[in-house]
C-alpha positions in Angstrom: 0.0 0.0 0.0 1.3 3.4 -1.0 1.4 6.3 1.4 -1.3 8.0 -0.6 -3.6 4.9 -0.4 -3.0 4.6 3.3 -3.7 8.3 3.9 -7.0 8.0 2.1 -8.3 5.7 4.8 -6.7 7.5 7.7 -3.6 5.3 8.0 0.1 5.9 7.9 1.8 4.1 5.1 4.9 3.3 7.0 3.2 1.8 10.0 0.6 0.0 7.8 3.4 -1.7 5.8 5.3 -2.5 8.9 2.5 -4.3 10.7 2.2 -7.3 8.3 5.9 -7.6 8.2 6.2 -7.7 11.9 3.2 -10.0 12.2 4.4 -12.7 9.7 7.9 -12.5 11.0 6.5 -13.4 14.5 7.7 -10.2 16.0 4.3 -8.7 16.7 2.8 -9.5 20.1 0.3 -12.4 19.8 1.5 -13.4 16.3 1.1 -17.1 15.4 3.4 -16.8 12.4 7.0 -18.1 12.2 8.4 -16.4 9.1 11.2 -13.9 8.6 11.6 -10.5 7.0 13.5 -10.5 3.7 15.0 -7.5 2.0 13.6 -5.0 4.5 13.8 -1.3 3.7 14.0 0.5 7.0 13.3 3.9 5.3 10.1 3.0 3.5 8.9 0.0 5.6 8.8 -2.2 2.5 9.8 -5.8 3.0 9.1 -9.3 1.8 8.3 -12.4 4.0 10.1 -15.7 3.9 8.5 -18.9 5.2 6.4 -21.9 4.3 2.6 -21.4 4.2 2.2 -23.8 7.2 4.6 -21.7 9.3 3.0 -18.4 8.3 -0.5 -19.8 9.0 0.5 -20.9 12.5 0.5 -24.6 12.0 4.2 -24.9 12.9 3.8 -23.0 16.2 0.6 -24.9 17.1 2.3 -28.2 16.6 5.3 -27.1 18.6 3.0 -26.0 21.5 0.7 -29.1 21.3 -2.3 -26.7 21.0 -5.0 -28.7 19.3 -7.5 -25.8 19.2 -4.9 -23.5 17.6 -3.9 -26.2 15.2 -7.5 -26.4 13.9 -7.6 -22.6 13.4 -4.2 -22.7 11.6 -5.4 -25.4 9.2 -8.5 -23.3 8.5 -6.2 -20.4 7.6 -4.3 -22.5 5.1 -7.4 -23.8 3.2 -8.9 -20.4 2.2 -5.5 -19.2 0.9 -5.5 -22.1 -1.5 -9.2 -21.6 -2.2 -8.2 -18.4 -3.9 -5.6 -20.2 -6.0 -8.0 -22.9 -7.1 -10.8 -20.4 -8.0 -8.7 -18.4 -10.5 -7.9 -19.2 -14.1 -4.8 -21.1 -15.3 -3.3 -24.1 -13.6 -3.4 -24.0 -9.8 0.1 -24.2 -8.4 0.8 -25.9 -5.0 4.1 -25.0 -3.5 5.9 -28.2 -2.6 5.0 -29.4 0.8 2.0 -27.1 1.3 -0.3 -30.0 0.6 1.2 -31.7 3.7 1.5 -28.6 5.9 5.3 -28.9 5.6 6.9 -26.3 8.0 10.0 -24.2 7.6 13.4 -25.9 7.4 14.8 -25.4 10.9 18.4 -25.9 9.8 18.4 -23.6 6.7 21.1 -21.4 8.2 23.4 -24.2 9.1 24.9 -24.2 5.5 27.2 -21.2 5.2 26.3 -20.7 1.6 22.6 -20.3 2.5 22.9 -18.5 5.8 22.7 -15.0 4.3 19.5 -15.7 2.4 16.6 -16.6 4.7 14.4 -17.7 1.7 16.1 -21.1 2.2 13.7 -21.6 5.2 10.9 -22.2 2.7 13.0 -24.5 0.6 13.1 -27.5 2.9 14.0 -31.0 1.8 11.0 -33.3 1.8 10.6 -35.4 4.8 9.3 -38.6 3.2 7.7 -39.8 6.4 5.1 -37.0 6.0 3.6 -38.1 2.6 3.2 -41.5 4.2 0.8 -39.9 6.8 -1.4 -38.1 4.2 -4.0 -40.9 4.4 -4.3 -40.6 8.2 -7.3 -38.2 8.8 -6.0 -37.6 12.4 -2.6 -36.3 11.3 -1.6 -32.8 10.4 -0.6 -34.0 7.0 -3.8 -35.9 6.4 -6.0 -32.9 7.3 -4.1 -30.6 5.1 -4.0 -33.1 2.2 -7.8 -33.7 2.5 -8.5 -29.9 2.5 -6.5 -29.4 -0.7 -8.0 -32.4 -2.4 -11.4 -31.0 -1.6 -10.5 -27.8 -3.3 -9.2 -29.7 -6.4 -12.4 -31.8 -6.5 -14.6 -28.6 -6.3 -12.6 -27.0 -9.2 -13.0 -30.2 -11.2 -16.7 -30.4 -10.7 -17.6 -26.7 -11.3 -17.2 -25.4 -14.8 -17.1 -21.8 -13.6 -13.8 -22.6 -11.8 -12.0 -24.2 -14.6 -13.3 -22.6 -17.8 -10.9 -19.6 -18.0 -12.1 -16.1 -18.6 -11.9 -13.2 -16.1 -13.0 -12.5 -12.5 -14.4 -9.2 -11.5 -13.8 -8.1 -7.9 -17.1 -6.9 -6.5 -17.3 -3.5 -4.8 -18.7 -3.3 -1.3 -20.4 -0.3 0.2 -17.6 -0.1 2.7 -14.9 0.0 0.0 -16.6 2.7 -2.2 -14.9 6.1 -2.1 -11.6 4.8 -0.7 -8.3 5.6 -2.5 -8.0 7.9 -5.4 -11.3 8.1 -7.4 -10.9 7.2 -11.1 -7.5 5.6 -10.5 -7.0 2.2 -12.1 -8.0 -0.5 -9.7 -9.7 2.0 -7.4 -12.4 0.2 -5.3 -15.1 2.5 -6.6 -14.2 1.5 -10.2 -13.9 -2.2 -9.7 -11.0 -4.4 -10.8 -10.8 -7.2 -13.4 -8.2 -9.9 -13.0 -7.7 -13.3 -14.8 -10.0 -16.0 -13.5 -13.1 -18.1 -14.1 -16.2 -17.1 -16.0 -19.6 -18.6 -15.2 -21.2 -20.7 -17.9 -24.3 -18.4 -17.8 -22.2 -15.4 -18.6 -20.4 -17.4 -21.3 -23.8 -18.0 -22.9 -24.6 -14.3 -22.7 -21.3 -13.5 -24.4 -20.0 -11.7 -21.4 -16.3 -12.0 -20.3 -16.6 -11.5 -16.6 -17.8 -13.5 -13.6 -18.9 -11.6 -10.5 -18.5 -13.2 -7.1 -21.8 -13.7 -5.2 -23.1 -10.7 -3.3 -21.7 -10.4 0.2 -18.5 -12.3 -0.7 -20.1 -15.8 -0.3 -17.9 -18.2 -2.2 -19.4 -20.9 -4.4 -16.0 -22.6 -4.1 -16.2 -22.8 -0.3 -19.7 -24.2 -0.5 -18.8 -26.8 -3.1 -15.6 -27.7 -1.2 -17.6 -28.4 1.9 -20.1 -30.5 -0.1 -17.4 -32.4 -2.0 -15.2 -33.1 1.0 -17.9 -34.0 3.4 -16.8 -35.0 6.9 -13.2 -35.2 5.9 -11.8 -33.8 9.2 -10.6 -36.5 11.6 -10.0 -36.1 15.4 -7.7 -33.2 16.3 -4.1 -34.4 16.7 -0.6 -32.9 16.5 1.6 -35.0 14.3 4.8 -33.1 14.0 6.8 -36.0 12.4 
């Protein structure tokens, strides 16, 4: 977010950019994330975040603490992130290990050639004991694997999610008027990005597919219907 965009909604650009960096690096009080700041600009507050999705979603910290309730919340954070991936056009890309909730590589800095680049924390070697647990619905790996399989199944079954086209981001009443009016991508103007097109709109010759009013996701409903009672008993299986 630029300083101008932040000021338009009463925020300071520097502090607004610093918050997600601090949070996902685990430096903000109460953060569940276990990432690290990469290429931080102390003048502008810009930065990037390193870390596996499972670690950024709180799965790693929940397993380490043996907190079953927090583990369930963390897994629920991972699923909607990938729901976005599976609902857009093109080929959904799963980062290696995310389908098993693979955490950061704890020894990434032990190699002197890697120690200066913390992106190696999200380039772990595969622990092949983890894929072996993907069929166990009580394990972390099994729960994550079932969630992503449910998303894949929903995409396969719904033409609107796999037919290409464009997605139009709906404008909410709360978003109207924010930012710079008339600017490209301004909430009041709407934004179009690559994604699925509904079969109804295809028949009408239209090139966009609007999400349901209120942000209700057809993907989420289809995933729940397709996956059914896939979640097993809560368990921490760190491996």
